[in-house]
C-alpha positions as CSV (number, residue, x, y, z in Angstrom):
1,M,1.5,23.9,1.5
2,Y,-0.9,21.8,-0.8
3,R,-4.2,22.9,-2.4
4,V,-6.5,20.2,-2.7
5,K,-8.3,19.4,-6.4
6,V,-11.1,17.5,-5.9
7,G,-12.0,15.5,-9.4
8,K,-15.6,13.9,-10.0
9,I,-15.0,10.8,-7.8
10,G,-17.2,8.1,-6.3
11,K,-17.6,7.7,-2.5
12,W,-15.4,5.7,-1.5
13,Q,-12.5,7.7,-3.0
14,R,-14.1,11.1,-1.8
15,N,-11.7,11.3,1.0
16,I,-8.3,11.4,-0.9
17,P,-6.7,14.7,-1.9
18,R,-5.4,15.4,-5.6
19,L,-2.3,17.0,-4.3
20,M,-1.2,20.2,-6.5
21,P,1.7,22.0,-5.2
22,Y,1.6,25.9,-4.8
23,P,4.4,27.2,-7.4
24,N,6.4,28.5,-4.8
25,R,6.4,25.9,-2.3
26,K,9.9,24.8,-1.9
27,K,10.2,20.9,-2.0
28,L,11.7,18.6,0.7
29,D,14.9,17.1,0.6
30,M,14.7,14.5,2.7
31,F,13.1,11.8,0.2
32,M,14.0,13.4,-2.4
33,N,15.5,10.5,-5.5
34,M,14.2,8.3,-2.8
35,N,12.4,5.0,-4.9
36,A,8.9,3.8,-3.7
37,I,7.3,0.5,-5.0
38,V,3.2,0.7,-4.1
39,T,1.2,-2.8,-5.0
40,G,-2.4,-2.0,-5.8
41,S,-2.1,1.6,-6.2
42,T,-4.8,3.2,-8.0
43,K,-7.7,3.1,-5.6
44,G,-8.2,3.3,-1.9
45,I,-5.7,3.0,0.9
46,G,-2.7,2.5,-1.9
47,L,-3.8,5.8,-4.0
48,A,-4.2,7.9,-0.8
49,I,-0.3,6.4,0.2
50,V,0.8,6.8,-3.6
51,Y,0.1,10.4,-3.3
52,A,1.0,11.2,0.1
53,L,4.5,10.2,-1.1
54,L,4.7,12.0,-3.8
55,K,4.0,14.9,-1.4
56,E,7.2,14.3,0.5
57,G,9.6,14.2,-2.8
58,W,9.6,10.6,-3.3
59,N,9.4,8.6,-6.7
60,V,7.1,6.1,-6.5
61,A,6.0,3.1,-9.0
62,I,2.3,2.4,-9.3
63,T,0.5,-0.9,-9.9
64,S,-2.7,-2.2,-11.2
65,R,-4.4,-4.5,-13.4
66,D,-6.6,-1.6,-14.8
67,E,-4.3,0.4,-17.3
68,N,-7.0,3.5,-17.6
69,D,-6.4,4.1,-14.4
70,L,-2.5,3.9,-14.5
71,K,-2.3,6.5,-17.4
72,N,-5.0,9.2,-15.2
73,I,-2.9,8.8,-12.1
74,R,0.3,9.0,-14.0
75,K,-0.8,12.2,-16.0
76,E,-1.7,13.9,-12.6
77,A,1.2,12.9,-10.8
78,R,3.3,14.2,-13.7
79,D,1.3,17.3,-14.2
80,S,1.7,17.9,-10.5
81,F,5.2,16.8,-9.7
82,P,7.3,17.2,-13.1
83,K,10.6,16.5,-11.2
84,Q,9.7,13.3,-9.7
85,D,9.5,10.1,-11.2
86,C,6.2,8.4,-11.6
87,L,6.0,4.7,-12.7
88,V,3.6,2.7,-13.9
89,H,3.0,-1.0,-14.6
90,K,-0.1,-3.3,-15.3
91,V,0.7,-6.3,-13.1
92,D,-1.5,-9.2,-11.7
93,F,0.2,-9.5,-8.6
94,S,-2.4,-13.0,-8.1
95,K,-0.3,-14.5,-10.4
96,K,3.7,-15.0,-9.9
97,Q,5.6,-14.4,-12.8
98,E,3.7,-11.5,-13.5
99,T,5.3,-10.9,-10.1
100,L,8.5,-11.6,-10.7
101,D,8.6,-10.6,-14.1
102,Y,7.8,-6.6,-12.5
103,A,10.1,-7.2,-10.1
104,K,13.1,-7.3,-12.8
105,K,11.8,-4.6,-14.6
106,I,11.5,-2.2,-11.8
107,K,15.4,-3.0,-10.9
108,K,16.9,-2.6,-14.6
109,T,14.7,1.1,-13.9
110,W,15.6,1.4,-10.3
111,P,18.8,-0.4,-9.1
112,E,18.2,0.7,-5.4
113,I,14.4,0.5,-4.1
114,D,14.2,2.2,-0.4
115,L,10.4,1.4,0.3
116,L,8.1,-1.1,-0.6
117,V,4.6,-1.3,0.4
118,N,3.0,-4.3,0.0
119,N,-1.0,-2.9,-0.3
120,V,-2.4,-4.9,-3.2
121,G,-5.5,-7.3,-1.9
122,I,-8.5,-8.7,-2.2
123,F,-12.0,-9.1,0.0
124,V,-14.5,-11.4,-1.3
125,P,-16.9,-11.3,1.8
126,G,-18.3,-15.2,2.5
127,E,-18.2,-18.0,5.3
128,I,-15.7,-20.9,4.6
129,H,-18.0,-23.8,4.1
130,K,-19.7,-21.5,1.4
131,E,-17.4,-19.9,-0.5
132,A,-16.9,-21.0,-4.1
133,D,-14.3,-23.8,-4.9
134,G,-11.1,-21.4,-5.5
135,V,-12.0,-18.2,-3.7
136,M,-9.4,-19.3,-0.9
137,E,-6.3,-20.2,-3.6
138,N,-6.7,-16.8,-5.2
139,T,-7.0,-14.6,-2.0
140,M,-3.7,-16.4,-0.8
141,E,-2.3,-15.5,-4.1
142,T,-3.3,-11.9,-3.9
143,N,-3.1,-10.7,-0.4
144,L,-0.2,-13.6,0.7
145,Y,2.3,-15.2,-2.0
146,S,2.3,-11.5,-4.0
147,A,3.6,-10.1,-1.3
148,Y,5.9,-12.9,-0.6
149,H,7.4,-13.3,-4.2
150,L,7.8,-9.9,-4.4
151,T,9.4,-8.8,-1.1
152,R,12.2,-12.0,-1.8
153,E,13.3,-9.9,-5.1
154,L,13.9,-6.9,-4.0
155,L,15.6,-7.6,-0.9
156,P,19.3,-8.7,-1.8
157,G,19.5,-5.0,-2.9
158,M,18.3,-3.6,0.5
159,M,20.5,-6.2,2.2
160,L,23.5,-5.4,-0.1
161,R,23.6,-1.7,1.1
162,K,21.7,-2.2,4.7
163,S,18.9,-0.2,4.4
164,G,15.2,0.0,3.1
165,C,11.8,0.1,4.7
166,I,9.0,-2.7,4.2
167,I,5.6,-1.7,5.5
168,N,3.2,-4.4,5.2
169,M,-0.9,-3.7,4.7
170,C,-2.1,-6.2,7.0
171,S,-5.7,-5.7,8.8
172,I,-7.7,-6.0,11.8
173,A,-8.7,-9.2,10.5
174,S,-5.3,-10.3,11.0
175,F,-5.6,-10.8,14.7
176,M,-9.6,-11.3,14.9
177,S,-12.2,-13.2,13.1
178,Y,-15.7,-11.4,12.3
179,P,-18.8,-12.9,10.3
180,N,-18.1,-13.2,6.3
181,G,-14.4,-13.0,6.9
182,G,-13.5,-16.5,5.1
183,S,-10.4,-16.4,3.2
184,Y,-9.7,-12.5,3.7
185,T,-9.4,-13.3,7.5
186,I,-6.9,-16.3,7.2
187,S,-5.0,-14.3,4.0
188,K,-4.4,-11.2,6.5
189,F,-3.2,-13.7,10.1
190,A,-0.8,-15.7,7.3
191,M,0.1,-11.7,5.9
192,L,0.9,-10.7,9.7
193,G,3.2,-13.7,10.3
194,F,5.0,-13.2,7.0
195,S,5.9,-9.5,8.4
196,K,6.6,-10.8,11.7
197,V,9.3,-13.5,10.5
198,L,10.7,-11.0,8.1
199,R,11.2,-8.1,10.6
200,E,13.2,-10.6,13.0
201,E,15.0,-11.5,9.7
202,L,15.8,-8.4,8.8
203,K,17.1,-6.4,12.1
204,P,21.0,-7.0,11.3
205,Y,20.6,-5.3,8.1
206,N,19.0,-2.8,9.4
207,I,15.8,-2.8,7.3
208,K,12.5,-1.7,8.7
209,V,9.9,-3.6,9.1
210,T,6.2,-2.3,9.6
211,S,2.3,-3.9,9.8
212,I,-0.3,-1.3,9.4
213,M,-3.4,-2.8,10.9
214,P,-6.2,-0.7,9.2
215,G,-10.0,-0.9,10.2
216,A,-12.5,0.0,8.0
217,T,-11.4,2.2,5.5
218,W,-13.2,3.9,2.7
219,S,-11.9,2.0,-0.1
220,A,-12.8,-0.5,-3.5
221,S,-14.1,-3.1,-1.1
222,W,-16.6,-1.0,0.4
223,G,-18.2,0.7,-2.6
224,D,-20.9,2.5,-2.1
225,A,-22.2,1.0,1.5
226,D,-24.9,2.9,3.1
227,Y,-22.7,4.4,6.2
228,P,-21.9,7.9,6.9
229,D,-19.1,9.2,5.6
230,D,-17.4,9.4,8.9
231,R,-18.4,6.2,10.4
232,L,-15.0,4.9,8.2
233,M,-12.2,6.1,8.2
234,K,-10.2,8.2,5.8
235,P,-7.5,6.6,3.2
236,E,-5.8,9.4,4.0
237,D,-5.0,8.8,7.3
238,V,-3.7,5.5,6.8
239,A,-1.7,7.2,4.4
240,E,-0.2,9.9,6.8
241,A,1.0,7.0,9.1
242,V,2.8,5.6,6.7
243,V,4.4,9.2,6.6
244,A,5.1,9.4,10.1
245,I,6.9,6.0,9.8
246,L,9.5,6.8,7.3
247,R,10.1,10.4,9.2
248,M,11.3,8.4,11.9
249,S,15.4,8.1,12.6
250,P,17.5,4.8,11.5
251,Q,17.6,3.7,15.0
252,S,13.9,3.7,15.1
253,V,11.2,1.5,13.9
254,V,7.7,1.2,14.3
255,E,6.8,-2.7,14.6
256,E,2.7,-2.6,14.4
257,I,0.2,0.2,14.0
258,I,-3.6,-0.1,14.2
259,I,-6.0,2.5,13.5
260,R,-9.9,1.9,13.9
261,P,-12.9,4.0,13.7
262,Q,-13.4,6.5,16.2
263,L,-16.3,4.9,16.7
264,G,-14.8,1.0,16.7
265,D,-15.3,-1.9,14.3
266,L,-18.4,-1.8,12.0
267,P,-21.5,-4.3,13.6
């Protein structure tokens, strides 16, 4: 059991629990000493996944471009889960060299990576014919190329051990278009394609690949949007889906998950 510690947070963060273990809680053995990387992990869905993994006993590496966010989350994680590793790195995944350097650094610390969650992403609303020059390039570099380069760097170790799991955070924009989706929708269609190809390539190596396609979820992208709390999904609902995927037996894989608000997509 866990108690929830609520801090002073913004509207888009209000559903993300700060997890504090009861002193007498027995740790689960299933994921102890297993290592997970979550990109874009200090806000929204990424942050919820970090807390969910820590709750399950994982060691977690978190990344962000904001050093203060990293420090705050590391302190809270280490205070709550002192027996688990919580590594922090400041990384701009839109830059290929920073991505490659991070991969080399994390492999030196953790020779074995058990889980990679490619979650980092940006959303710039707009129409293709009206977008500012450079939006397409920056969106693709952040939402797609980051996952491509990081995955390629970490795959050899997983393939050698014939184990591991890759979860790619796609979107309902990976299979449908909507107004002002612009370059974001293009990048998410490509992300799902990337994930499908990985799934086929990695079957012989016993590496699981899952695409998660959430609908509107309270996150930094939505800021203080003028919707009732229950109109968008909670980030921890997506995180619970991640945990459920990881609990499955080695002979099963969830290839794709679509999660939508109960009332459907936003108008």
